[in-house]
N, CA, C and O atoms as a printed pandas DataFrame, in Angstrom:
     atom_number atom_name residue_name chain_id  residue_number  x_coord  y_coord  z_coord
0              1         N          UNK        A               1   -7.136   28.179  -11.622
1              2        CA          UNK        A               1   -8.416   28.807  -12.560
2              3         C          UNK        A               1   -7.968   29.891  -11.159
3              4         O          UNK        A               1   -7.931   29.609   -9.962
4              5         N          UNK        A               2   -7.640   31.291  -11.909
5              6        CA          UNK        A               2   -8.391   32.375  -10.905
6              7         C          UNK        A               2   -9.166   32.722  -10.620
7              8         O          UNK        A               2  -10.055   32.346  -11.384
8              9         N          UNK        A               3   -9.578   33.397   -9.777
9             10        CA          UNK        A               3  -10.862   34.085   -9.009
10            11         C          UNK        A               3  -11.770   34.771   -9.933
11            12         O          UNK        A               3  -12.958   34.585  -10.197
12            13         N          UNK        A               4  -10.881   35.631  -10.366
13            14        CA          UNK        A               4  -11.266   36.631  -11.164
14            15         C          UNK        A               4  -12.154   36.304  -12.293
15            16         O          UNK        A               4  -12.979   37.005  -12.880
16            17         N          UNK        A               5  -11.715   34.800  -12.503
17            18        CA          UNK        A               5  -12.605   34.435  -13.808
18            19         C          UNK        A               5  -13.320   33.626  -13.712
19            20         O          UNK        A               5  -13.615   33.167  -14.816
20            21         N          UNK        A               6  -13.874   33.090  -12.789
21            22        CA          UNK        A               6  -14.857   32.092  -12.417
22            23         C          UNK        A               6  -16.488   32.381  -13.067
23            24         O          UNK        A               6  -17.421   31.646  -13.390
24            25         N          UNK        A               7  -16.249   33.866  -13.055
25            26        CA          UNK        A               7  -18.038   34.454  -13.149
26            27         C          UNK        A               7  -17.964   34.619  -14.462
27            28         O          UNK        A               7  -19.033   34.371  -15.019
28            29         N          UNK        A               8  -17.177   34.916  -15.106
29            30        CA          UNK        A               8  -17.020   34.872  -16.421
30            31         C          UNK        A               8  -17.379   33.386  -17.336
31            32         O          UNK        A               8  -18.086   33.256  -18.336
32            33         N          UNK        A               9  -16.574   32.331  -16.540
33            34        CA          UNK        A               9  -17.165   31.377  -16.865
34            35         C          UNK        A               9  -18.224   30.140  -16.445
35            36         O          UNK        A               9  -18.243   28.931  -16.675
36            37         N          UNK        A              10  -19.026   30.995  -15.767
37            38        CA          UNK        A              10  -20.415   30.272  -15.263
38            39         C          UNK        A              10  -21.151   31.087  -15.927
39            40         O          UNK        A              10  -22.195   30.505  -16.222
40            41         N          UNK        A              11  -21.132   32.252  -16.350
41            42        CA          UNK        A              11  -21.754   32.801  -17.279
42            43         C          UNK        A              11  -22.113   32.577  -18.739
43            44         O          UNK        A              11  -23.113   32.951  -19.351
44            45         N          UNK        A              12  -21.032   31.858  -19.165
45            46        CA          UNK        A              12  -21.040   31.555  -20.815
46            47         C          UNK        A              12  -21.443   29.948  -20.781
47            48         O          UNK        A              12  -21.788   29.213  -21.706
48            49         N          UNK        A              13  -21.279   29.690  -19.439
49            50        CA          UNK        A              13  -22.071   28.151  -19.137
50            51         C          UNK        A              13  -23.418   27.897  -19.336
51            52         O          UNK        A              13  -23.976   26.955  -19.899
52            53         N          UNK        A              14  -23.942   29.089  -18.673
53            54        CA          UNK        A              14  -25.321   29.178  -18.575
54            55         C          UNK        A              14  -26.075   30.110  -19.630
55            56         O          UNK        A              14  -27.227   30.362  -19.276
56            57         N          UNK        A              15  -25.691   30.676  -20.840
57            58        CA          UNK        A              15  -25.387   31.335  -21.704
58            59         C          UNK        A              15  -26.238   29.813  -22.828
59            60         O          UNK        A              15  -27.346   29.343  -23.086
60            61         N          UNK        A              16  -24.655   29.594  -23.169
61            62        CA          UNK        A              16  -24.631   28.582  -23.794
62            63         C          UNK        A              16  -25.414   27.193  -23.814
63            64         O          UNK        A              16  -25.716   26.573  -24.834
64            65         N          UNK        A              17  -25.727   26.766  -22.304
65            66        CA          UNK        A              17  -26.946   25.869  -22.069
66            67         C          UNK        A              17  -28.051   26.197  -22.316
67            68         O          UNK        A              17  -28.782   25.463  -22.981
68            69         N          UNK        A              18  -28.466   27.408  -21.833
69            70        CA          UNK        A              18  -29.323   28.253  -22.174
70            71         C          UNK        A              18  -30.027   28.200  -24.073
71            72         O          UNK        A              18  -31.159   27.994  -24.512
72            73         N          UNK        A              19  -28.856   28.462  -24.667
73            74        CA          UNK        A              19  -28.353   28.508  -25.997
74            75         C          UNK        A              19  -29.364   27.332  -26.607
75            76         O          UNK        A              19  -30.273   27.384  -27.435
76            77         N          UNK        A              20  -28.878   26.412  -25.939
77            78        CA          UNK        A              20  -29.284   24.952  -26.561
78            79         C          UNK        A              20  -30.406   24.570  -26.053
79            80         O          UNK        A              20  -30.923   23.582  -26.576
80            81         N          UNK        A              21  -30.938   25.065  -25.182
81            82        CA          UNK        A              21  -32.824   24.499  -24.593
82            83         C          UNK        A              21  -33.410   25.077  -25.475
83            84         O          UNK        A              21  -34.379   24.488  -25.954
84            85         N          UNK        A              22  -33.091   26.267  -25.949
85            86        CA          UNK        A              22  -34.006   27.603  -26.800
86            87         C          UNK        A              22  -34.087   26.960  -28.051
87            88         O          UNK        A              22  -35.201   27.096  -28.555
88            89         N          UNK        A              23  -33.167   26.204  -28.830
89            90        CA          UNK        A              23  -33.132   25.391  -29.716
90            91         C          UNK        A              23  -34.159   24.251  -29.844
91            92         O          UNK        A              23  -34.865   23.865  -30.775
92            93         N          UNK        A              24  -33.983   23.846  -28.549
93            94        CA          UNK        A              24  -35.065   21.931  -28.183
94            95         C          UNK        A              24  -36.254   22.792  -28.264
95            96         O          UNK        A              24  -37.039   22.455  -29.151
96            97         N          UNK        A              25  -36.628   23.942  -27.481
97            98        CA          UNK        A              25  -37.800   24.208  -27.525
98            99         C          UNK        A              25  -38.476   24.450  -29.010
99           100         O          UNK        A              25  -39.434   23.865  -29.515
100          101         N          UNK        A              26  -37.496   25.717  -29.643
101          102        CA          UNK        A              26  -37.744   26.049  -31.322
102          103         C          UNK        A              26  -38.304   24.654  -31.793
103          104         O          UNK        A              26  -39.402   24.603  -32.347
104          105         N          UNK        A              27  -37.856   23.982  -31.662
105          106        CA          UNK        A              27  -37.745   22.853  -32.584
106          107         C          UNK        A              27  -39.225   21.872  -31.970
107          108         O          UNK        A              27  -40.161   21.346  -32.573
108          109         N          UNK        A              28  -38.967   21.933  -30.932
109          110        CA          UNK        A              28  -40.747   20.808  -30.305
110          111         C          UNK        A              28  -41.705   21.753  -30.500
111          112         O          UNK        A              28  -42.852   21.326  -30.629
112          113         N          UNK        A              29  -41.499   23.148  -30.563
113          114        CA          UNK        A              29  -42.898   24.119  -30.124
114          115         C          UNK        A              29  -43.316   24.401  -31.405
115          116         O          UNK        A              29  -44.461   24.801  -31.616
116          117         N          UNK        A              30  -42.047   24.138  -32.783
117          118        CA          UNK        A              30  -42.625   24.023  -33.998
118          119         C          UNK        A              30  -42.429   25.710  -34.552
119          120         O          UNK        A              30  -42.941   26.223  -35.547
120          121         N          UNK        A              31  -41.553   26.310  -33.579
121          122        CA          UNK        A              31  -41.595   27.712  -34.004
122          123         C          UNK        A              31  -40.993   27.994  -35.367
123          124         O          UNK        A              31  -40.361   27.099  -35.928
124          125         N          UNK        A              32  -41.144   29.142  -35.917
125          126        CA          UNK        A              32  -40.596   29.372  -37.620
126          127         C          UNK        A              32  -39.094   29.522  -37.429
127          128         O          UNK        A              32  -38.493   29.887  -36.418
128          129         N          UNK        A              33  -38.739   29.256  -38.309
129          130        CA          UNK        A              33  -36.945   29.089  -38.496
130          131         C          UNK        A              33  -36.369   30.578  -38.456
131          132         O          UNK        A              33  -35.164   30.579  -38.711
132          133         N          UNK        A              34  -36.947   31.967  -38.182
133          134        CA          UNK        A              34  -36.869   33.042  -38.084
134          135         C          UNK        A              34  -36.858   33.146  -36.386
135          136         O          UNK        A              34  -36.253   33.973  -35.704
136          137         N          UNK        A              35  -37.493   32.333  -36.055
137          138        CA          UNK        A              35  -37.764   32.220  -34.313
138          139         C          UNK        A              35  -36.614   32.871  -33.865
139          140         O          UNK        A              35  -36.823   33.467  -32.808
140          141         N          UNK        A              36  -35.550   32.964  -34.259
141          142        CA          UNK        A              36  -34.512   33.189  -33.100
142          143         C          UNK        A              36  -34.139   34.748  -32.921
143          144         O          UNK        A              36  -33.241   35.141  -32.177
144          145         N          UNK        A              37  -35.086   35.709  -33.832
145          146        CA          UNK        A              37  -34.665   36.907  -33.817
146          147         C          UNK        A              37  -36.005   37.038  -33.091
147          148         O          UNK        A              37  -36.490   38.139  -33.355
148          149         N          UNK        A              38  -36.689   36.407  -32.371
149          150        CA          UNK        A              38  -38.230   36.774  -31.654
150          151         C          UNK        A              38  -37.029   36.696  -30.081
151          152         O          UNK        A              38  -36.014   36.137  -29.666
152          153         N          UNK        A              39  -38.324   37.940  -29.624
153          154        CA          UNK        A              39  -37.647   38.203  -27.908
154          155         C          UNK        A              39  -37.839   36.684  -27.372
155          156         O          UNK        A              39  -36.859   36.176  -26.827
156          157         N          UNK        A              40  -39.080   35.889  -27.492
157          158        CA          UNK        A              40  -38.935   34.661  -26.857
158          159         C          UNK        A              40  -37.742   33.725  -26.723
159          160         O          UNK        A              40  -37.417   32.961  -25.814
160          161         N          UNK        A              41  -37.298   33.953  -27.663
161          162        CA          UNK        A              41  -36.232   32.817  -28.241
162          163         C          UNK        A              41  -35.397   33.240  -26.964
163          164         O          UNK        A              41  -35.331   32.352  -26.114
164          165         N          UNK        A              42  -34.834   34.264  -26.708
165          166        CA          UNK        A              42  -34.037   35.006  -25.811
166          167         C          UNK        A              42  -34.653   34.698  -24.083
167          168         O          UNK        A              42  -33.983   34.565  -23.059
168          169         N          UNK        A              43  -35.733   34.667  -24.212
169          170        CA          UNK        A              43  -36.170   34.834  -22.948
170          171         C          UNK        A              43  -35.958   33.011  -22.427
171          172         O          UNK        A              43  -35.397   32.587  -21.417
172          173         N          UNK        A              44  -36.473   32.424  -23.270
173          174        CA          UNK        A              44  -35.857   31.430  -23.099
174          175         C          UNK        A              44  -34.086   30.733  -22.684
175          176         O          UNK        A              44  -33.645   29.701  -22.178
176          177         N          UNK        A              45  -33.580   31.871  -23.194
177          178        CA          UNK        A              45  -31.837   32.001  -23.039
178          179         C          UNK        A              45  -31.895   31.814  -22.129
179          180         O          UNK        A              45  -31.632   30.652  -21.818
180          181         N          UNK        A              46  -32.303   32.858  -20.928
181          182        CA          UNK        A              46  -31.985   34.151  -20.091
182          183         C          UNK        A              46  -32.602   32.927  -18.883
183          184         O          UNK        A              46  -32.004   32.551  -17.874
184          185         N          UNK        A              47  -33.903   32.504  -19.345
185          186        CA          UNK        A              47  -34.864   31.650  -18.416
186          187         C          UNK        A              47  -35.141   30.145  -18.102
187          188         O          UNK        A              47  -36.018   29.494  -17.533
188          189         N          UNK        A              48  -33.871   29.892  -18.802
189          190        CA          UNK        A              48  -34.022   28.487  -18.868
190          191         C          UNK        A              48  -34.095   27.445  -17.794
191          192         O          UNK        A              48  -34.397   26.322  -18.198
192          193         N          UNK        A              49  -33.908   27.566  -16.675
193          194        CA          UNK        A              49  -34.270   26.718  -15.349
194          195         C          UNK        A              49  -35.424   27.058  -15.260
195          196         O          UNK        A              49  -35.666   26.562  -14.159
196          197         N          UNK        A              50  -36.468   27.589  -15.606
197          198        CA          UNK        A              50  -37.852   27.994  -15.409
198          199         C          UNK        A              50  -38.602   27.341  -15.953
199          200         O          UNK        A              50  -39.599   26.801  -15.472
200          201         N          UNK        A              51  -38.032   27.292  -17.549
201          202        CA          UNK        A              51  -38.812   27.116  -18.328
202          203         C          UNK        A              51  -38.572   25.281  -18.388
203          204         O          UNK        A              51  -39.210   24.629  -19.214
204          205         N          UNK        A              52  -38.035   24.906  -17.858
205          206        CA          UNK        A              52  -37.548   23.494  -18.256
206          207         C          UNK        A              52  -38.327   22.744  -17.285
207          208         O          UNK        A              52  -37.838   21.614  -17.255
208          209         N          UNK        A              53  -39.493   22.844  -16.319
209          210        CA          UNK        A              53  -40.439   22.943  -15.871
210          211         C          UNK        A              53  -42.179   22.312  -16.839
211          212         O          UNK        A              53  -42.868   21.295  -16.918
212          213         N          UNK        A              54  -42.148   23.864  -17.431
213          214        CA          UNK        A              54  -43.091   23.308  -17.948
214          215         C          UNK        A              54  -43.223   22.033  -19.356
215          216         O          UNK        A              54  -44.088   21.287  -19.816
216          217         N          UNK        A              55  -41.306   22.493  -19.709
217          218        CA          UNK        A              55  -40.894   21.655  -21.067
218          219         C          UNK        A              55  -41.446   20.518  -20.747
219          220         O          UNK        A              55  -42.241   19.918  -21.470
220          221         N          UNK        A              56  -40.955   20.052  -19.347
221          222        CA          UNK        A              56  -40.868   18.526  -19.031
222          223         C          UNK        A              56  -42.412   17.763  -19.157
223          224         O          UNK        A              56  -42.528   16.611  -19.578
224          225         N          UNK        A              57  -43.613   18.642  -18.702
225          226        CA          UNK        A              57  -44.669   18.348  -18.784
226          227         C          UNK        A              57  -45.105   17.913  -20.204
227          228         O          UNK        A              57  -45.311   16.813  -20.717
228          229         N          UNK        A              58  -45.186   19.553  -20.769
229          230        CA          UNK        A              58  -45.694   19.228  -22.235
230          231         C          UNK        A              58  -44.811   17.528  -22.868
231          232         O          UNK        A              58  -45.288   16.584  -23.499
232          233         N          UNK        A              59  -43.142   17.820  -22.235
233          234        CA          UNK        A              59  -43.058   16.603  -22.922
234          235         C          UNK        A              59  -43.686   15.598  -22.172
235          236         O          UNK        A              59  -44.682   15.507  -22.889
236          237         N          UNK        A              60  -43.807   15.076  -21.611
237          238        CA          UNK        A              60  -43.974   13.916  -20.724
238          239         C          UNK        A              60  -45.289   13.852  -21.397
239          240         O          UNK        A              60  -45.469   12.786  -21.985
240          241         N          UNK        A              61  -46.390   14.824  -21.479
241          242        CA          UNK        A              61  -48.290   14.533  -22.377
242          243         C          UNK        A              61  -47.873   14.589  -23.973
243          244         O          UNK        A              61  -48.401   13.763  -24.717
244          245         N          UNK        A              62  -47.047   15.433  -24.454
245          246        CA          UNK        A              62  -47.358   15.057  -26.410
246          247         C          UNK        A              62  -46.072   14.152  -26.487
247          248         O          UNK        A              62  -46.263   13.469  -27.493
248          249         N          UNK        A              63  -44.926   13.816  -25.971
249          250        CA          UNK        A              63  -43.758   13.206  -26.342
250          251         C          UNK        A              63  -43.144   13.518  -27.394
251          252         O          UNK        A              63  -42.923   14.686  -27.712
252          253         N          UNK        A              64  -42.788   12.502  -28.071
253          254        CA          UNK        A              64  -41.491   13.040  -29.203
254          255         C          UNK        A              64  -42.166   13.871  -29.884
255          256         O          UNK        A              64  -41.652   14.989  -29.870
256          257         N          UNK        A              65  -43.735   13.744  -30.871
257          258        CA          UNK        A              65  -44.784   14.319  -31.149
258          259         C          UNK        A              65  -44.369   16.340  -31.331
259          260         O          UNK        A              65  -44.397   17.101  -32.298
260          261         N          UNK        A              66  -44.105   16.482  -30.204
261          262        CA          UNK        A              66  -44.250   18.626  -30.429
262          263         C          UNK        A              66  -45.255   18.914  -29.945
263          264         O          UNK        A              66  -46.129   18.141  -30.337
264          265         N          UNK        A              67  -45.796   20.000  -28.945
265          266        CA          UNK        A              67  -46.763   20.390  -29.213
266          267         C          UNK        A              67  -46.330   21.981  -29.718
267          268         O          UNK        A              67  -45.429   22.785  -29.480
268          269         N          UNK        A              68  -47.509   21.903  -30.534
269          270        CA          UNK        A              68  -47.538   23.229  -32.097
270          271         C          UNK        A              68  -48.313   24.279  -30.947
271          272         O          UNK        A              68  -49.312   23.850  -30.369
272          273         N          UNK        A              69  -47.899   25.405  -30.704
273          274        CA          UNK        A              69  -48.655   26.681  -30.412
274          275         C          UNK        A              69  -49.174   27.276  -30.755
275          276         O          UNK        A              69  -49.570   28.219  -30.071
């Protein structure tokens, strides 16, 4: 792998992981179907390492039923 292609690979992996976590957030917190157009959805994609801390706390408290917002 070239040295110049490492950064784009890391950026794509970061975005893909964030996208999967944002979908998990949307399902867990009972967001409407059209929530993928909201700025909150994209903020979860970009800040998922910080968001996962609160998600783990809510998951520990509410379990698989989810937390309605």
